[in-house]
Backbone bond lengths (Angstrom), bond angles and torsions (degrees), N, CA, C in turn:
res aa  C-N    CA-C-N  psi(-1)  N-CA   C-N-CA  omega(-1)  CA-C   N-CA-C  phi
1 X - - - 1.454 - - 1.527 110.50 -
2 X 1.330 116.89 -26.06 1.471 119.69 -178.10 1.540 110.96 -66.32
3 X 1.318 117.78 -34.96 1.475 119.28 178.36 1.529 110.45 -68.88
4 X 1.328 116.33 -33.48 1.460 119.74 176.82 1.506 109.46 -66.73
5 X 1.337 117.92 -43.85 1.463 121.50 177.84 1.523 110.92 -58.40
6 X 1.340 116.16 -44.70 1.472 120.34 -179.14 1.520 111.52 -63.73
7 X 1.330 116.68 -40.02 1.470 119.85 179.98 1.532 110.43 -66.32
8 X 1.327 117.16 -41.79 1.470 120.02 178.77 1.530 109.86 -66.09
9 X 1.323 117.73 -39.77 1.467 121.31 179.69 1.512 110.71 -60.86
10 X 1.317 118.12 -46.60 1.472 120.67 178.10 1.524 111.77 -61.01
11 X 1.305 116.74 -39.51 1.449 120.83 -179.70 1.535 111.24 -68.00
12 X 1.312 116.32 -46.44 1.477 121.75 -177.52 1.540 111.22 -65.27
13 X 1.342 115.93 -36.95 1.470 120.08 -179.06 1.529 112.13 -60.89
14 X 1.300 118.42 -20.45 1.463 121.70 178.07 1.530 111.24 -68.92
15 X 1.353 115.23 -23.72 1.462 120.16 -176.74 1.504 113.96 -110.82
16 X 1.332 117.13 -23.54 1.454 121.71 -174.16 1.542 107.23 -118.09
17 X 1.316 117.13 118.46 1.473 120.06 -177.73 1.510 111.89 -116.38
18 X 1.318 118.63 -8.41 1.476 120.20 -173.01 1.545 112.13 -99.82
19 X 1.353 117.16 15.05 1.456 120.35 179.85 1.542 108.82 -126.78
20 X 1.318 115.92 147.98 1.459 119.50 177.70 1.528 110.67 -76.46
21 X 1.305 115.67 160.39 1.462 119.90 176.18 1.531 111.08 -58.59
22 X 1.322 116.01 -37.54 1.445 120.75 -178.89 1.547 110.99 -62.90
23 X 1.333 116.29 -42.66 1.465 119.87 177.92 1.525 110.83 -64.82
24 X 1.320 115.94 -44.84 1.461 120.13 -179.59 1.526 110.94 -64.10
25 X 1.332 117.14 -42.05 1.463 120.63 179.15 1.522 110.83 -59.39
26 X 1.314 117.15 -38.98 1.455 121.11 178.89 1.515 111.64 -63.92
27 X 1.325 116.38 -46.84 1.468 121.21 179.37 1.520 109.77 -64.78
28 X 1.316 118.09 -40.73 1.472 122.25 -179.97 1.526 109.45 -63.95
29 X 1.334 115.94 -44.44 1.484 119.78 178.60 1.528 112.03 -58.82
30 X 1.344 114.85 -43.13 1.471 119.33 178.83 1.523 111.54 -64.10
31 X 1.327 116.45 -42.95 1.478 120.77 -179.60 1.525 110.40 -64.94
32 X 1.319 117.25 -42.72 1.472 119.54 179.16 1.529 111.61 -65.57
33 X 1.329 115.91 -37.77 1.472 119.96 177.76 1.518 110.22 -63.96
34 X 1.325 116.91 -42.33 1.463 120.27 -179.31 1.527 111.41 -65.65
35 X 1.324 116.19 -41.96 1.489 121.11 177.11 1.528 109.50 -64.65
36 X 1.341 116.48 -46.67 1.479 119.94 -179.81 1.513 111.83 -61.33
37 X 1.316 117.54 -40.46 1.466 121.09 177.87 1.514 110.45 -64.63
38 X 1.321 117.63 -41.29 1.466 121.68 -176.71 1.524 110.74 -65.48
39 X 1.319 117.26 -39.80 1.481 120.33 -177.29 1.530 111.24 -91.47
40 X 1.354 117.85 2.06 1.460 123.64 -178.20 1.521 111.51 57.91
41 X 1.313 115.74 46.66 1.454 123.75 178.40 1.518 109.22 -68.47
42 X 1.326 117.60 135.44 1.453 122.60 175.91 1.530 108.64 -113.17
43 X 1.313 118.04 143.49 1.466 120.72 175.99 1.519 108.03 -55.52
44 X 1.308 115.58 134.82 1.455 120.76 -178.28 1.518 112.04 101.81
45 X 1.342 117.21 -25.85 1.466 120.28 175.74 1.518 107.93 -72.22
46 X 1.317 115.86 156.29 1.456 119.35 173.86 1.510 108.77 -80.73
47 X 1.343 116.93 128.79 1.455 120.93 -179.85 1.520 107.89 -78.01
48 X 1.330 119.86 118.11 1.465 121.62 -176.79 1.528 112.68 -57.53
49 X 1.315 116.14 132.51 1.476 121.84 -179.24 1.534 112.34 -54.43
50 X 1.330 119.62 -44.61 1.472 118.67 -179.59 1.522 112.80 -62.01
51 X 1.337 117.43 -26.16 1.453 120.78 179.59 1.523 110.72 -71.26
52 X 1.319 116.74 -25.88 1.478 121.05 176.35 1.522 108.73 -66.48
53 X 1.299 116.50 -42.91 1.478 121.26 178.11 1.526 110.22 -62.47
54 X 1.334 115.98 -41.62 1.463 119.91 -179.85 1.520 111.08 -69.57
55 X 1.318 117.73 -34.57 1.467 120.62 175.50 1.536 109.86 -64.31
56 X 1.328 116.49 -39.99 1.466 121.27 178.15 1.537 109.96 -63.81
57 X 1.333 117.73 -39.44 1.466 121.05 175.83 1.516 110.56 -62.33
58 X 1.335 115.99 -40.52 1.460 119.53 178.26 1.513 112.05 -65.96
59 X 1.330 117.93 -35.94 1.477 121.63 175.10 1.525 109.59 -60.13
60 X 1.319 117.08 -46.80 1.462 120.55 -179.42 1.529 110.98 -60.59
61 X 1.319 116.57 -41.67 1.478 121.32 179.22 1.533 108.97 -62.50
62 X 1.330 116.47 -44.74 1.483 119.15 -179.16 1.508 112.15 -65.65
63 X 1.330 117.69 -36.75 1.467 119.70 177.60 1.526 109.99 -65.69
64 X 1.318 117.47 -43.70 1.451 120.53 -179.81 1.511 112.41 -65.26
65 X 1.300 117.11 -26.04 1.467 122.03 -176.74 1.531 113.42 -89.85
66 X 1.342 115.90 -5.90 1.477 119.03 -177.48 1.514 109.93 -59.28
67 X 1.317 115.02 137.40 1.461 120.65 -179.75 1.510 112.71 90.46
68 X 1.342 116.63 -9.13 1.458 119.94 -179.00 1.530 110.33 -119.01
69 X 1.340 116.94 20.01 1.454 120.26 -179.35 1.515 110.65 -59.45
70 X 1.293 116.10 137.00 1.446 122.02 177.95 1.534 114.36 89.00
71 X 1.339 118.17 -12.95 1.437 120.13 178.72 1.533 110.99 -88.41
72 X 1.314 116.73 139.78 1.458 119.84 174.15 1.536 110.85 -95.00
73 X 1.318 115.42 -36.98 1.470 119.45 177.82 1.514 109.70 -161.81
74 X 1.343 116.10 161.17 1.471 123.26 175.44 1.509 108.24 -135.77
75 X 1.314 115.70 147.86 1.457 121.44 175.68 1.516 108.93 -122.84
76 X 1.323 115.31 135.47 1.472 122.67 176.17 1.506 107.79 -126.72
77 X 1.304 117.22 80.03 1.465 119.84 -178.43 1.513 110.58 65.44
78 X 1.337 116.77 -107.05 1.460 120.06 -179.20 1.515 113.16 -94.16
79 X 1.319 116.92 -1.00 1.479 121.22 -177.89 1.525 109.39 -112.14
80 X 1.324 116.52 134.94 1.447 119.85 177.12 1.514 110.31 -133.03
81 X 1.333 116.06 152.58 1.440 123.00 179.73 1.521 109.19 -128.10
82 X 1.336 117.05 137.28 1.450 121.30 174.54 1.508 109.18 -113.46
83 X 1.296 118.15 151.67 1.457 123.23 -177.02 1.515 110.51 -119.75
84 X 1.330 116.63 144.67 1.435 123.05 -178.61 1.516 109.05 -82.64
85 X 1.321 116.76 138.67 1.458 121.88 177.20 1.513 108.83 -114.75
86 X 1.327 118.26 122.29 1.463 122.09 -179.00 1.525 110.54 77.60
87 X 1.320 114.70 -158.98 1.452 120.15 177.41 1.528 109.73 -72.53
88 X 1.323 118.02 130.24 1.463 120.01 176.89 1.538 110.64 -62.94
89 X 1.332 115.81 146.50 1.464 120.93 -177.58 1.511 113.30 -56.40
90 X 1.342 118.23 -39.73 1.465 119.47 -178.94 1.517 111.97 -65.74
91 X 1.331 117.34 -35.91 1.461 120.51 176.87 1.535 110.17 -70.42
92 X 1.341 117.14 -40.24 1.464 120.36 176.35 1.526 111.32 -58.43
93 X 1.325 115.45 -44.45 1.488 119.91 -179.32 1.527 110.06 -60.66
94 X 1.303 117.49 -42.97 1.470 121.64 -179.02 1.526 111.48 -69.98
95 X 1.327 117.24 -36.09 1.454 121.00 179.08 1.517 112.87 -72.93
96 X 1.328 116.22 -25.60 1.467 120.61 -175.66 1.509 113.02 -54.30
97 X 1.322 118.27 -35.92 1.489 119.90 -178.00 1.506 112.54 -68.37
98 X 1.337 117.50 -18.82 1.490 121.81 -179.76 1.521 112.16 -101.50
99 X 1.313 115.90 -1.92 1.465 120.97 -174.98 1.540 110.61 -76.14
100 X 1.296 114.83 130.65 1.476 120.82 176.97 1.501 107.74 -104.59
101 X 1.321 114.99 150.66 1.470 118.11 175.55 1.520 108.26 -69.46
102 X 1.316 116.24 140.33 1.467 119.46 -178.96 1.530 110.27 -63.07
103 X 1.321 114.97 144.18 1.460 120.73 177.88 1.520 108.32 -83.75
104 X 1.335 115.80 133.92 1.474 119.44 178.27 1.514 111.28 -115.08
């Protein structure tokens, strides 16, 4: 999983310059954990390549949402903003094909 984190970090750094590697690594780790939990990834399994792309999308969403934690929406006169809570539906749909049933 560390090589996946490093690859995502290098990719994200091309677009984000105002955050330290340590901050980005933390966000990347959280995103990978959330994706791994959703697809019921087990250590030793191969992490599906498309899930890496979706984890990177989740990292970008989390970076854009920083500073707005806890808000559902904001209105500025005629302009309003809505915020995503949890995994976005489009990412869930894409992850669903890689999701395994939990082992009991």
